[in-house]
N, CA, C and O atoms as a GROMACS GRO file, in nm:
protein
  176
    1UNK      N    1   4.663  13.829   6.743
    1UNK     CA    2   4.540  13.788   6.748
    1UNK      C    3   4.436  13.888   6.810
    1UNK      O    4   4.443  13.917   6.930
    2UNK      N    5   4.349  13.934   6.735
    2UNK     CA    6   4.230  13.985   6.830
    2UNK      C    7   4.127  13.961   6.916
    2UNK      O    8   4.044  13.874   6.890
    3UNK      N    9   4.119  14.053   7.057
    3UNK     CA   10   4.079  14.007   7.118
    3UNK      C   11   3.895  13.994   7.144
    3UNK      O   12   3.818  14.088   7.165
    4UNK      N   13   3.866  13.866   7.134
    4UNK     CA   14   3.731  13.867   7.070
    4UNK      C   15   3.635  13.866   7.269
    4UNK      O   16   3.676  13.828   7.378
    5UNK      N   17   3.544  13.908   7.237
    5UNK     CA   18   3.485  13.914   7.382
    5UNK      C   19   3.338  13.878   7.397
    5UNK      O   20   3.265  13.922   7.486
    6UNK      N   21   3.292  13.767   7.271
    6UNK     CA   22   3.194  13.686   7.309
    6UNK      C   23   3.214  13.530   7.191
    6UNK      O   24   3.287  13.515   7.093
    7UNK      N   25   3.120  13.443   7.250
    7UNK     CA   26   3.148  13.391   7.142
    7UNK      C   27   3.081  13.357   7.007
    7UNK      O   28   3.115  13.266   6.931
    8UNK      N   29   2.973  13.448   6.990
    8UNK     CA   30   2.937  13.503   6.883
    8UNK      C   31   3.065  13.524   6.786
    8UNK      O   32   3.103  13.453   6.693
    9UNK      N   33   3.138  13.692   6.856
    9UNK     CA   34   3.276  13.748   6.781
    9UNK      C   35   3.341  13.578   6.755
    9UNK      O   36   3.332  13.531   6.642
   10UNK      N   37   3.401  13.501   6.859
   10UNK     CA   38   3.495  13.429   6.833
   10UNK      C   39   3.458  13.332   6.705
   10UNK      O   40   3.545  13.315   6.619
   11UNK      N   41   3.332  13.269   6.691
   11UNK     CA   42   3.280  13.190   6.606
   11UNK      C   43   3.281  13.311   6.440
   11UNK      O   44   3.324  13.269   6.333
   12UNK      N   45   3.242  13.415   6.455
   12UNK     CA   46   3.256  13.497   6.328
   12UNK      C   47   3.406  13.496   6.306
   12UNK      O   48   3.455  13.471   6.196
   13UNK      N   49   3.485  13.526   6.422
   13UNK     CA   50   3.649  13.555   6.351
   13UNK      C   51   3.666  13.415   6.260
   13UNK      O   52   3.673  13.405   6.137
   14UNK      N   53   3.671  13.313   6.361
   14UNK     CA   54   3.697  13.156   6.332
   14UNK      C   55   3.650  13.110   6.174
   14UNK      O   56   3.700  13.009   6.124
   15UNK      N   57   3.570  13.177   6.115
   15UNK     CA   58   3.417  13.129   6.061
   15UNK      C   59   3.483  13.209   5.893
   15UNK      O   60   3.488  13.158   5.781
   16UNK      N   61   3.535  13.389   5.952
   16UNK     CA   62   3.605  13.444   5.852
   16UNK      C   63   3.727  13.467   5.804
   16UNK      O   64   3.757  13.467   5.685
   17UNK      N   65   3.818  13.493   5.919
   17UNK     CA   66   3.970  13.508   5.948
   17UNK      C   67   4.037  13.398   5.797
   17UNK      O   68   4.001  13.297   5.736
   18UNK      N   69   4.154  13.502   5.794
   18UNK     CA   70   4.266  13.438   5.703
   18UNK      C   71   4.324  13.421   5.812
   18UNK      O   72   4.344  13.518   5.886
   19UNK      N   73   4.370  13.278   5.849
   19UNK     CA   74   4.504  13.301   5.970
   19UNK      C   75   4.594  13.283   5.889
   19UNK      O   76   4.697  13.245   5.946
   20UNK      N   77   4.605  13.294   5.774
   20UNK     CA   78   4.818  13.306   5.788
   20UNK      C   79   4.837  13.434   5.751
   20UNK      O   80   4.937  13.449   5.680
   21UNK      N   81   4.768  13.541   5.778
   21UNK     CA   82   4.842  13.704   5.850
   21UNK      C   83   4.918  13.673   5.969
   21UNK      O   84   5.022  13.730   6.004
   22UNK      N   85   4.834  13.535   6.060
   22UNK     CA   86   4.889  13.546   6.170
   22UNK      C   87   4.978  13.471   6.186
   22UNK      O   88   4.970  13.380   6.104
   23UNK      N   89   5.095  13.458   6.278
   23UNK     CA   90   5.248  13.393   6.313
   23UNK      C   91   5.156  13.361   6.403
   23UNK      O   92   5.086  13.448   6.453
   24UNK      N   93   5.141  13.180   6.446
   24UNK     CA   94   5.098  13.099   6.508
   24UNK      C   95   5.209  13.041   6.558
   24UNK      O   96   5.175  12.975   6.656
   25UNK      N   97   5.337  13.033   6.537
   25UNK     CA   98   5.465  12.920   6.596
   25UNK      C   99   5.453  12.961   6.712
   25UNK      O  100   5.478  12.869   6.790
   26UNK      N  101   5.422  13.067   6.769
   26UNK     CA  102   5.466  13.047   6.949
   26UNK      C  103   5.349  12.990   7.014
   26UNK      O  104   5.364  12.944   7.127
   27UNK      N  105   5.223  12.986   6.953
   27UNK     CA  106   5.102  12.917   7.052
   27UNK      C  107   5.146  12.758   7.060
   27UNK      O  108   5.205  12.683   6.982
   28UNK      N  109   5.085  12.738   7.205
   28UNK     CA  110   5.157  12.616   7.299
   28UNK      C  111   4.998  12.554   7.327
   28UNK      O  112   4.896  12.609   7.369
   29UNK      N  113   5.022  12.430   7.289
   29UNK     CA  114   4.832  12.350   7.362
   29UNK      C  115   4.837  12.336   7.469
   29UNK      O  116   4.928  12.270   7.520
   30UNK      N  117   4.728  12.401   7.549
   30UNK     CA  118   4.694  12.396   7.704
   30UNK      C  119   4.631  12.352   7.684
   30UNK      O  120   4.594  12.333   7.568
   31UNK      N  121   4.550  12.287   7.836
   31UNK     CA  122   4.432  12.274   7.819
   31UNK      C  123   4.351  12.365   7.996
   31UNK      O  124   4.387  12.444   8.083
   32UNK      N  125   4.247  12.295   7.962
   32UNK     CA  126   4.141  12.387   8.080
   32UNK      C  127   4.090  12.326   8.080
   32UNK      O  128   4.094  12.225   8.010
   33UNK      N  129   3.987  12.365   8.189
   33UNK     CA  130   3.853  12.318   8.258
   33UNK      C  131   3.766  12.375   8.308
   33UNK      O  132   3.781  12.439   8.412
   34UNK      N  133   3.631  12.362   8.232
   34UNK     CA  134   3.545  12.461   8.278
   34UNK      C  135   3.495  12.459   8.341
   34UNK      O  136   3.427  12.562   8.350
   35UNK      N  137   3.469  12.354   8.451
   35UNK     CA  138   3.427  12.339   8.569
   35UNK      C  139   3.560  12.224   8.638
   35UNK      O  140   3.648  12.146   8.600
   36UNK      N  141   3.503  12.276   8.752
   36UNK     CA  142   3.687  12.174   8.812
   36UNK      C  143   3.615  12.037   8.831
   36UNK      O  144   3.495  12.016   8.852
   37UNK      N  145   3.735  11.935   8.818
   37UNK     CA  146   3.716  11.789   8.811
   37UNK      C  147   3.720  11.749   9.006
   37UNK      O  148   3.789  11.792   9.099
   38UNK      N  149   3.617  11.657   8.999
   38UNK     CA  150   3.662  11.578   9.156
   38UNK      C  151   3.807  11.595   9.160
   38UNK      O  152   3.877  11.622   9.063
   39UNK      N  153   3.863  11.572   9.327
   39UNK     CA  154   3.967  11.544   9.352
   39UNK      C  155   4.010  11.412   9.325
   39UNK      O  156   3.984  11.336   9.418
   40UNK      N  157   4.075  11.352   9.217
   40UNK     CA  158   4.104  11.209   9.164
   40UNK      C  159   4.216  11.200   9.088
   40UNK      O  160   4.242  11.309   9.037
   41UNK      N  161   4.294  11.111   9.060
   41UNK     CA  162   4.449  11.151   9.025
   41UNK      C  163   4.403  11.138   8.866
   41UNK      O  164   4.302  11.079   8.827
   42UNK      N  165   4.484  11.195   8.800
   42UNK     CA  166   4.494  11.231   8.621
   42UNK      C  167   4.544  11.107   8.599
   42UNK      O  168   4.599  11.025   8.672
   43UNK      N  169   4.508  11.109   8.453
   43UNK     CA  170   4.650  11.028   8.393
   43UNK      C  171   4.724  11.102   8.326
   43UNK      O  172   4.765  11.067   8.216
   44UNK      N  173   4.745  11.183   8.364
   44UNK     CA  174   4.837  11.289   8.256
   44UNK      C  175   4.968  11.325   8.329
   44UNK      O  176   5.050  11.398   8.274
   0.00000   0.00000   0.00000
């Protein structure tokens, strides 16, 4: 996967890339937070 340095680069890549040329079988789902949540119990 290419290194994308901006939202614009990422948007262009997603809009135009042929993802069949990449082996994405090793990718795993992940969760991340843009902003930390308050200290509360998480349901997962």
